[in-house]
C-alpha positions as CSV (number, residue, x, y, z in Angstrom):
1,M,-30.5,-144.7,19.9
2,K,-32.1,-142.0,22.1
3,I,-35.2,-142.6,24.3
4,K,-36.9,-139.2,23.7
5,S,-37.5,-137.7,20.3
6,E,-36.0,-134.4,19.4
7,T,-38.1,-133.8,16.3
8,K,-41.4,-131.9,16.3
9,L,-43.3,-134.8,14.6
10,G,-41.8,-137.4,16.9
11,K,-42.9,-135.4,19.9
12,W,-46.4,-135.0,18.5
13,S,-46.6,-138.7,17.9
14,V,-45.5,-139.6,21.5
15,W,-47.9,-137.0,23.1
16,L,-50.9,-138.1,21.0
17,N,-50.4,-141.7,22.1
18,T,-49.8,-140.6,25.7
19,F,-53.2,-138.8,25.5
20,F,-54.7,-142.0,24.1
21,L,-53.3,-144.2,26.9
22,M,-54.2,-141.8,29.6
23,V,-57.8,-141.4,28.5
24,I,-58.3,-145.1,28.1
25,A,-56.7,-145.8,31.6
26,I,-58.8,-143.1,33.3
27,S,-62.0,-144.4,31.6
28,V,-61.3,-148.0,32.7
29,I,-60.7,-146.8,36.3
30,L,-63.9,-144.8,36.3
31,V,-65.9,-147.7,35.0
32,N,-64.4,-150.8,36.5
33,G,-62.5,-149.4,39.5
34,L,-64.8,-146.8,40.9
35,G,-68.1,-147.7,39.2
36,I,-68.9,-144.0,38.5
37,L,-69.5,-144.4,34.8
38,S,-70.8,-147.2,32.6
39,Y,-69.7,-148.4,29.2
40,D,-73.3,-148.1,28.0
41,D,-73.4,-144.4,28.5
42,N,-73.0,-141.9,25.7
43,W,-69.7,-140.6,26.9
44,W,-68.1,-143.8,25.7
45,D,-69.5,-143.4,22.2
46,I,-67.8,-140.0,21.9
47,T,-64.6,-140.9,23.8
48,V,-63.6,-144.0,21.8
49,P,-63.6,-142.5,18.3
50,L,-61.8,-139.4,19.6
51,V,-58.9,-141.2,21.3
52,F,-58.7,-143.9,18.7
53,S,-58.3,-141.2,16.0
54,A,-55.6,-139.6,18.1
55,S,-53.7,-143.0,18.3
56,I,-54.1,-143.6,14.5
57,A,-52.8,-140.0,13.9
58,A,-49.9,-140.7,16.2
59,F,-49.1,-143.8,14.1
60,V,-49.1,-141.9,10.9
61,I,-47.1,-139.0,12.3
62,G,-44.6,-141.4,13.8
63,I,-44.1,-143.1,10.5
64,I,-43.5,-139.7,8.9
65,A,-41.1,-138.8,11.7
66,V,-39.1,-141.9,11.1
67,R,-39.0,-141.7,7.3
68,K,-38.7,-138.0,6.7
69,N,-36.8,-136.8,9.8
70,K,-34.9,-139.9,10.4
71,D,-36.2,-140.0,14.0
72,R,-34.8,-143.1,15.7
73,S,-36.0,-142.6,19.3
74,V,-37.5,-145.5,21.4
75,L,-40.6,-143.6,22.3
76,V,-41.5,-142.9,18.6
77,Y,-41.1,-146.6,17.8
78,L,-43.3,-147.4,20.8
79,S,-45.8,-144.9,19.6
80,I,-45.9,-146.5,16.2
81,L,-46.4,-149.9,17.8
82,I,-49.3,-148.6,19.9
83,G,-50.8,-147.0,16.9
84,L,-50.5,-150.2,14.9
85,L,-52.1,-152.2,17.7
86,T,-55.0,-149.7,17.8
87,I,-55.5,-150.1,14.1
88,L,-55.4,-153.9,14.4
89,F,-57.8,-153.8,17.3
90,I,-60.6,-152.1,15.3
91,P,-61.3,-155.0,12.8
92,L,-60.2,-157.8,15.1
93,H,-62.5,-156.6,17.9
94,S,-65.5,-157.0,15.5
95,L,-64.6,-160.6,14.9
96,F,-64.8,-161.7,18.5
97,I,-67.6,-159.5,20.0
98,S,-71.0,-161.0,20.3
99,D,-73.8,-158.4,20.7
């Protein structure tokens, strides 16, 4: 089993989830670490759907890469896992949030 994907779809899946993780990490640092931004600002309302869509797309593309192209790389499986956790976060977050 290889670590990096060699298929085009596998690489897309990994890069989309890398984008997702980087944007979320930078956002958390800017809000919690540096105090420059706030979660109540409009940028958060635009950023979250954009990066969550990228992670969900990475999940779908990763599944296609595994099924169609027989991609068995560790990073593609990790990308699928992150996408699945993102998909599960959306309904589960609504159960435990109290606005």
